[in-house]
C-alpha positions in Angstrom: 145.9 150.2 70.0 146.5 151.2 66.7 145.5 154.6 65.0 143.3 153.4 63.1 141.4 151.9 66.2 138.6 154.5 66.8 136.6 154.5 70.1 133.6 156.5 69.6 131.3 158.0 72.6 128.1 159.3 71.3 126.1 161.9 73.1 123.0 162.6 71.4 120.8 165.7 72.1 117.4 165.0 69.7 114.3 167.2 69.6 111.1 165.6 70.4 109.2 165.8 66.7 105.4 165.9 66.7 104.2 162.6 65.3 102.9 164.4 62.3 105.5 166.3 61.2 108.7 164.7 59.2 111.8 164.3 60.7 113.9 167.1 61.0 118.1 167.0 60.7 119.8 166.4 64.1 123.6 168.1 64.8 124.9 165.5 66.7 128.6 166.0 68.7 130.5 163.2 69.0 134.0 162.0 71.4 136.6 160.6 69.5 140.4 159.5 69.6 142.4 160.2 66.7 145.9 159.7 67.1 145.5 158.9 71.1 143.8 162.4 71.9 140.2 162.9 72.2 138.4 165.3 70.1 134.9 166.4 69.5 133.3 166.6 66.3 129.6 167.5 64.7 127.9 165.4 62.5 124.5 166.1 60.9 121.9 162.8 61.3 118.2 162.5 60.7 116.2 160.7 63.3 113.6 157.8 62.7 110.3 158.7 63.7 108.9 156.6 67.2 106.4 153.5 65.9 103.5 153.1 67.0 103.5 149.3 67.7 106.5 148.2 70.0 108.9 146.3 69.4 108.5 142.4 69.0 109.7 139.8 71.6 112.5 137.6 70.0 110.7 134.3 69.8 111.4 131.6 72.3 113.6 128.6 70.6 111.1 125.9 69.6 112.3 123.3 72.6 111.1 122.0 76.0 113.0 121.7 78.9 111.7 119.5 81.6 113.5 116.8 84.2 113.9 113.6 85.8 113.8 113.1 89.5 116.6 110.7 89.0 119.5 110.4 91.4 122.1 109.5 89.3 120.9 108.8 85.7 118.2 107.3 83.2 118.4 103.6 84.0 117.9 102.4 80.6 116.4 103.3 77.0 115.5 99.6 76.5 111.7 99.0 76.1 112.3 95.5 77.2 113.8 96.2 80.6 112.5 99.9 81.3 110.6 100.3 84.6 111.2 103.7 86.2 109.4 107.0 85.3 112.7 108.2 83.5 113.2 105.5 81.2 110.1 104.4 80.2 108.7 108.2 79.5 112.0 108.1 76.9 111.0 104.8 75.9 107.2 106.3 74.4 108.7 109.1 73.0 111.1 106.9 71.0 109.0 103.9 70.4 105.3 103.7 69.2 103.4 99.7 70.8 100.9 98.3 68.7 98.4 100.3 70.3 98.9 103.4 72.8 97.5 104.7 75.6 96.3 108.2 75.5 98.4 109.9 78.2 95.1 111.9 79.3 92.1 109.1 79.2 94.3 105.8 79.4 92.1 104.7 76.7 93.9 102.1 74.2 94.6 104.0 70.4 96.1 103.0 67.3 99.3 103.0 67.4 101.2 101.0 65.0 98.7 99.1 64.6 96.0 100.7 62.0 93.4 98.1 62.3 93.3 94.7 63.8 90.0 91.6 63.4 89.2 89.6 66.2 88.2 86.1 66.0 84.5 85.2 67.2 86.0 83.7 70.1 87.6 86.6 71.2 91.1 85.0 71.8 92.8 85.9 68.3 93.5 89.1 67.4 95.3 89.8 64.0 96.8 93.3 63.8 97.5 95.1 60.7 100.8 97.5 60.8 101.2 100.9 59.2 103.5 100.1 56.3 105.1 103.9 56.2 106.9 103.9 59.5 110.7 103.6 59.0 113.6 103.3 61.7 115.7 106.5 62.1 118.6 107.5 63.8 120.1 110.8 64.7 123.5 111.3 62.6 125.7 113.6 64.9 127.8 114.0 61.8 125.1 115.6 59.7 123.3 116.9 63.1 120.0 115.5 61.4 117.6 112.5 62.0 118.3 110.0 58.9 116.4 106.9 57.8 117.8 103.8 58.2 119.3 101.4 55.1 119.1 97.7 54.8 122.0 96.0 54.1 122.6 96.2 50.3 121.5 93.4 48.3 123.1 91.6 45.3 122.9 94.5 42.8 124.3 96.6 45.9 121.0 98.7 46.5 119.6 99.5 50.0 116.2 100.7 50.8 114.4 101.9 53.7 114.4 99.6 56.4 110.4 99.9 58.0 109.0 98.7 60.9 107.4 95.2 60.3 105.5 92.5 62.1 108.9 90.4 62.6 110.0 93.6 64.9 107.2 93.3 67.1 107.5 89.3 67.3 111.3 89.7 68.1 110.7 92.4 70.5 108.3 90.7 72.3 109.5 87.1 72.0 112.7 89.1 73.8 111.1 90.8 76.6 109.8 87.2 77.6 112.9 85.5 77.3 114.1 84.9 81.0 117.7 85.9 79.8 116.3 89.7 79.2 115.0 90.1 82.6 112.1 91.9 82.0 110.4 93.8 84.9 107.4 93.0 83.1 107.8 90.2 80.8 105.8 88.4 83.3 102.5 90.5 82.2 103.1 89.4 78.8 103.0 86.0 80.5 99.5 86.2 82.0 98.2 87.1 78.6 99.5 85.4 76.1 99.3 82.0 75.1 102.4 79.9 76.6 104.2 82.8 77.7 104.1 82.1 80.7 105.9 79.2 80.1 108.3 80.6 77.6 109.0 83.4 80.2 109.6 81.1 82.9 111.9 79.0 81.1 109.2 75.6 81.3 109.5 75.6 77.3 112.3 77.1 75.5 110.6 76.7 72.1 109.4 80.4 70.9 107.2 78.9 68.1 104.7 77.7 70.7 104.5 80.9 71.9 100.8 82.8 71.0 102.9 85.4 68.8 103.7 85.0 65.2 104.5 87.4 62.4 102.3 86.5 59.3 103.8 88.8 57.0 105.2 92.3 56.4 102.3 93.7 57.9 100.0 91.7 60.1 101.0 90.0 63.5 98.6 87.7 64.8 98.6 87.4 69.0 96.9 84.4 70.3 95.2 85.2 74.2 94.4 83.4 76.7 91.2 84.7 77.2 89.0 87.3 76.0 89.2 90.9 77.8 89.6 94.5 77.0 92.4 94.7 79.3 94.7 93.0 76.9 94.4 95.4 74.7 95.6 97.9 77.4 98.5 95.4 78.2 99.7 95.5 74.1 100.1 99.6 74.8 102.6 98.5 78.0 106.3 100.2 76.5 107.2 96.5 76.9 105.3 95.2 73.8 107.0 97.0 71.5 109.2 96.3 68.4 113.0 96.5 68.8 116.0 96.5 66.2 117.0 92.9 66.2 119.7 93.7 63.9 121.5 96.1 66.1 121.3 94.1 69.3 122.2 90.8 67.8 123.8 92.2 64.7 123.5 91.6 60.7 125.4 91.4 57.6 126.0 95.5 57.8 125.5 96.2 61.6 127.9 95.7 64.3 126.2 93.6 67.1 125.6 96.3 70.1 124.1 94.0 72.8 123.2 95.7 75.8 124.7 99.1 74.3 122.5 99.4 71.6 120.2 102.1 73.5 123.7 104.4 73.2 124.0 107.7 71.4 125.2 106.8 68.0 123.8 103.1 68.4 120.2 103.7 68.9 117.6 103.0 66.4 114.1 104.0 67.0 110.7 105.2 64.9 108.7 107.4 66.9 107.5 110.6 67.4 111.1 110.9 68.5 114.5 110.0 68.4 117.5 110.0 70.7 120.2 113.5 70.1 122.4 113.0 72.8 122.5 111.4 76.1 125.3 113.0 78.8 125.1 110.0 81.6 124.3 111.8 85.0 123.4 115.0 83.4 120.8 115.8 80.3 119.1 113.3 77.5 118.0 115.3 74.6 115.9 113.9 72.2 114.9 115.2 68.7 111.7 115.3 66.4 111.6 112.5 63.9 110.8 114.2 60.7 109.9 111.3 59.1 107.1 110.3 61.7 103.8 110.6 59.5 101.9 111.1 62.8 97.8 110.6 62.8 95.3 112.0 65.1 96.6 109.9 68.3 100.5 110.5 67.9 100.5 113.6 65.6 103.7 115.2 64.3 105.6 117.0 67.2 105.1 120.4 67.7 108.9 121.0 69.0 111.7 120.6 67.3 113.8 119.0 71.0 113.2 117.8 74.2 115.6 118.0 76.9 115.4 116.5 80.4 118.1 117.5 83.3 118.3 115.3 85.9 117.4 117.2 89.1 116.2 116.3 92.5 112.3 117.9 92.9 114.1 120.7 95.0 116.8 121.7 92.7 114.2 121.5 89.4 111.6 123.7 91.4 114.5 126.2 91.7 115.3 126.3 88.0 112.0 126.5 87.7 111.5 129.6 89.0 114.5 131.4 87.4 112.8 130.4 84.1 115.4 127.8 83.1 112.8 124.7 82.9 109.6 124.9 81.2 108.0 122.2 83.6 108.5 120.5 86.4 107.4 118.0 89.3 106.2 119.9 92.7 107.1 117.2 95.6 104.4 117.3 98.7 107.3 118.8 100.8 107.3 121.7 98.2 103.9 122.0 97.3 102.5 124.4 100.3 105.3 126.5 99.0 104.0 127.1 95.7 100.2 127.4 96.4 101.6 130.5 98.7 103.6 132.1 96.5 101.7 134.6 94.0 104.1 133.7 91.0 103.7 130.1 90.9 100.3 129.2 92.4 98.5 130.4 88.8 101.1 127.8 87.4 100.1 125.0 89.1 97.9 121.7 88.0 97.3 118.8 89.8 96.7 115.3 88.1 96.2 111.9 89.4 98.4 109.5 89.5 98.6 105.6 89.6 98.4 104.4 92.8 95.8 104.1 95.8 96.9 104.1 99.5 94.4 101.3 101.6 94.7 99.1 104.7 93.7 95.8 104.5 92.0 93.4 106.7 92.9 89.8 107.4 88.7 88.8 107.4 89.3 86.0 109.5 91.7 86.9 112.3 90.1 87.5 115.7 87.7 90.7 116.2 87.9 91.8 112.3 86.7 88.8 111.3 83.1 90.3 111.8 82.1 93.0 108.9 80.7 95.4 111.6 84.3 95.9 113.2 85.5 96.0 109.7 83.0 99.1 108.3 83.3 100.7 111.6 87.1 101.2 111.4 86.7 102.2 108.1 83.6 104.6 108.6 85.4 106.5 111.4 88.3 107.6 109.2 88.1 111.4 108.0 90.1 110.8 104.6 89.8 114.9 103.7 91.3 115.6 106.9 93.8 113.0 106.2 94.7 114.7 103.3 94.9 118.2 104.0 96.3 118.1 107.5 98.9 114.9 107.5 99.5 113.9 103.6 99.5 117.3 102.4 100.2 116.3 99.1 97.0 117.4 96.9 95.9 113.5 97.6 92.3 112.7 96.9 89.8 110.9 99.4 89.4 107.6 98.2 85.9 106.1 98.6 86.6 102.8 96.4 89.7 101.0 95.5 90.5 101.7 91.8 91.1 105.6 91.2 89.2 106.9 89.0 90.5 107.5 85.4 91.4 104.0 85.1 89.8 101.6 82.1 86.6 100.2 83.9 86.8 102.3 87.0 83.8 104.1 88.2 84.4 108.1 88.6 82.7 110.5 91.8 80.8 112.2 89.6 78.6 109.3 87.9 78.6 108.0 91.4 78.9 110.0 94.1 77.8 107.7 96.8 79.4 104.8 96.0 81.9 103.2 98.0 82.7 104.6 101.8 82.8 107.9 103.3 83.4 109.0 106.7 80.2 108.9 109.0 81.3 108.7 112.8 78.2 108.0 114.1 77.3 105.3 112.2 80.9 103.7 112.7 80.1 103.9 116.7 76.7 102.1 116.6 78.4 99.5 114.6 81.0 98.7 117.0 78.5 99.1 120.0 76.5 96.2 117.8 79.9 94.5 118.0 80.9 95.0 121.8 77.3 94.7 123.2 77.0 90.8 121.0 80.1 89.7 122.3 79.6 91.0 126.3 82.6 92.7 126.4 83.4 96.7 125.9 85.7 98.8 123.5 88.4 99.4 125.4 89.3 95.4 125.4 89.0 94.7 122.2 92.9 94.0 121.1 93.3 95.5 117.5 96.9 96.3 116.1 97.5 97.9 112.8 101.0 96.6 111.1 102.7 98.8 108.5 106.2 99.2 107.2 109.2 101.0 108.8 108.9 104.4 106.7 108.1 108.0 108.1 105.3 109.0 105.8 103.7 105.6 106.8 104.1 106.2 110.7 102.8 109.7 110.2 99.6 108.4 108.6 99.3 105.3 110.9 99.5 107.6 114.0 96.6 109.9 112.5 94.4 107.2 111.6 95.1 105.6 115.0 94.0 109.0 116.8 90.9 109.0 114.7 90.1 105.5 115.8 90.6 106.6 119.6 88.3 109.7 119.3 85.7 108.3 117.0 85.3 104.7 118.5 87.2 104.9 122.1 89.3 102.1 120.5 93.0 102.0 121.4 94.5 100.3 118.2 98.3 99.2 118.4 100.5 100.0 115.9 103.9 97.9 114.9 106.0 98.0 112.2 108.4 95.9 110.4 111.1 96.4 107.5 110.1 96.4 104.4 111.1 92.5 103.1 109.8 90.9 106.8 106.6 93.3 106.0 106.0 91.4 102.7 106.6 88.5 103.6 103.9 88.3 106.7 101.0 90.2 105.3 101.3 87.5 102.1 101.9 84.3 104.3 99.3 82.3 106.7 100.2 84.4 109.9 98.7 87.6 108.0 98.0 90.4 110.9 94.7 91.8 111.6 95.1 94.8 109.9 98.1 96.1 107.4 99.3 98.9 105.5 99.2 98.7 101.5 99.4 100.6 98.3 99.1 99.3 94.8 100.3 101.4 91.8 98.9 100.1 88.5 100.5 97.7 86.1 98.5 98.3 83.4 95.5 101.0 83.4 92.9 98.5 83.9 90.3 97.7 86.7 91.0 94.1 86.2 94.6 94.9 87.4 93.6 96.2 90.4 89.9 94.0 91.6 91.0 90.8 90.0 95.1 91.2 90.3 95.3 92.3 93.6 92.4 91.5 95.7 90.8 88.6 93.4 91.3 85.4 94.9 94.6 84.3 93.8 95.9 87.8 93.5 98.5 89.5 94.9 97.3 90.8 98.2 94.9 87.5 98.5 96.8 84.5 97.7 95.5 81.6 98.0 96.0 77.5 97.5 93.9 75.9 95.5 91.4 78.4 95.1 91.2 78.8 99.0 93.0 82.1 100.3 95.3 82.2 103.4 96.9 85.3 103.6 96.7 89.3 102.5 92.8 89.9 102.9 92.5 86.0 103.6 88.6 86.7 101.2 86.4 85.2 99.3 83.0 86.3 97.7 81.3 84.7 95.2 79.4 87.3 94.0 82.6 89.4 94.1 84.4 87.1 91.6 81.4 86.4 89.4 81.5 90.2 88.9 85.4 90.8 88.2 85.6 87.3 85.9 83.1 88.7 83.8 83.9 92.3 83.7 87.0 91.5 82.4 85.3 90.4 79.0 82.5 92.5 78.8 82.5 94.5 75.4 80.4 97.1 76.5 82.4 100.2 78.2 78.9 101.2 80.4 78.3 98.1 81.5 81.9 97.3 82.2 81.7 100.2 84.6 78.9 99.1 86.5 80.1 95.8 87.0 83.2 96.9 88.4 81.1 99.7 90.6 79.3 96.7 92.0 81.9 94.9 93.0 83.5 97.7 94.3 81.0 98.3 96.7 81.3 94.4 98.2 84.7 95.1 98.7 85.1 98.1 100.4 81.5 98.7 102.2 79.1 95.1 102.0 81.8 92.8 103.2 84.7 95.7 103.8 88.0 93.6 103.3 89.9 96.8 102.9 90.3 100.3 103.7 90.5 102.5 101.1 92.2 105.6 102.3 93.4 108.2 99.4 94.1 108.2 95.4 97.7 109.4 94.9 97.6 113.1 92.8 100.7 114.8 91.2 101.4 118.5 91.3 103.3 119.9 88.2 104.4 123.4 87.3 104.1 124.8 83.9 105.1 128.5 82.2 102.8 130.6 80.8 104.8 130.2 77.2 103.9 126.2 77.0 100.6 124.7 75.9 100.8 121.4 77.1 98.5 118.4 78.2 99.2 116.8 81.7 99.2 113.0 81.2 97.4 110.4 83.6 100.4 109.2 85.4 103.5 111.4 84.8 104.8 109.8 81.9 103.9 112.7 79.6 103.9 112.5 75.8 105.3 115.9 74.4 104.2 115.4 71.3 101.6 117.7 71.8 103.2 120.2 74.1 103.3 123.6 72.0 105.8 127.1 72.8 103.1 129.6 72.6 105.3 132.5 72.9 
């Protein structure tokens, strides 16, 4: 220690002053070290009077800390191949489609398309794109977001590279190409003219697909049939623009191929852009200052969003310690959070994207009678199931399509729609059946087939017990591994009663009531219009309703059509037993103002740090 170094220990004795008095000088004794020897010295100071205002807390950084429940890493940031929640959430923050699904209501809103014109037959849409949206990237050297420039022209001049219709044409066609192996390319194939043939490789000429850039701001899409669900599918992340010049290279950009989404390479145009991706650890997006914003997708209110890659239990622990601003709560942790005095006020529950149900083979022995099917459904106490068995804050389902999906009825407007717990009516129906068949309940041979899963088994065992208690019916329980189960359910030897769940491909009732259980649907396969597996059912009135509903432009009439279809499906014919609508639970710190998305893919541009 040099002689010039002073180690100061200060002992202050201050006399409190009345608020109305001027501060008086005070004698302060200090112990200082001079030449290695402690010495006491005195000096006179004037105290600062106390203020009546408390010291303001330091302002929090204007960023969000969230988490992805991934075991290793976010799989991809490529819109064409993204399919898991972590990938899609990031894609939807960095890219915007022609239309954008509202994160809370799921309604299609304008995205990059400022307007659109529809042909008289409802099949041809001409989208007019915004002309003020530049491609951007994060410059790691400059530590800022910059606009992407075009290659120099003949005068060696560059300009801002703007998002144009050709970028959307390329992005959608790329998702349809078989080589891309897009998991959702088939959805675009289902609605766009000739897109299914291109997606399967049956045709190879992209000019035959119903999508064409007319000029920089106009994109024409030809659909197979009219329908509001076309909008919902165009709001899917798969149908977005991607940068061809980065993926395939051009005169001034090196071809990046599958690595085009890595930091330093990726170019995007949404409200955020990728800043950093530490694989297996964190991923950070930064506010895009060149995103002009609108009422549907505003400019972000936070500067950055960082996601940590944590399992649900680790994320909850980090949240409890104040190291996360929001966290998902798993079913295993939900009861603990509800019982925690600090965490429970921060808990919220939101709808999710799936419905859990049991399906009937409506042509199988015993369950080929609607009275048996309806009795089995009426005998299930769905409220007890979600409260005592699943315990994940799920909502008892009265019908198939979860409320909040476009076209679906809701329980407020349709409180008596569908089916509810009524053991008295259930027993009456079953008694009528056995009397007609001149048998007894204990002699009925009914089996429930589920996939091998602890969760599915726990639910099935509880329901089998309800059938025993409320109907006196002994239902056998059989299990199969997942692959065998799927093959069996969709085969010509479908079991009497089988476990099912459907998580939407796109947020429209058509995806459930027609794509899944209509004739030829995923769980009602058909051969030339005749069902042979899954629900193995056909109802002409039902088919008429769902085909008309998809083309009905009046929203209220459309909901009413689907409500009628639901009544046929789950009560009149009772082709399935709806059990519960999935929900998810989240906790959010009190200093965060946020929206809660319908399906779990949050839109962070509306989040705010308010403390």
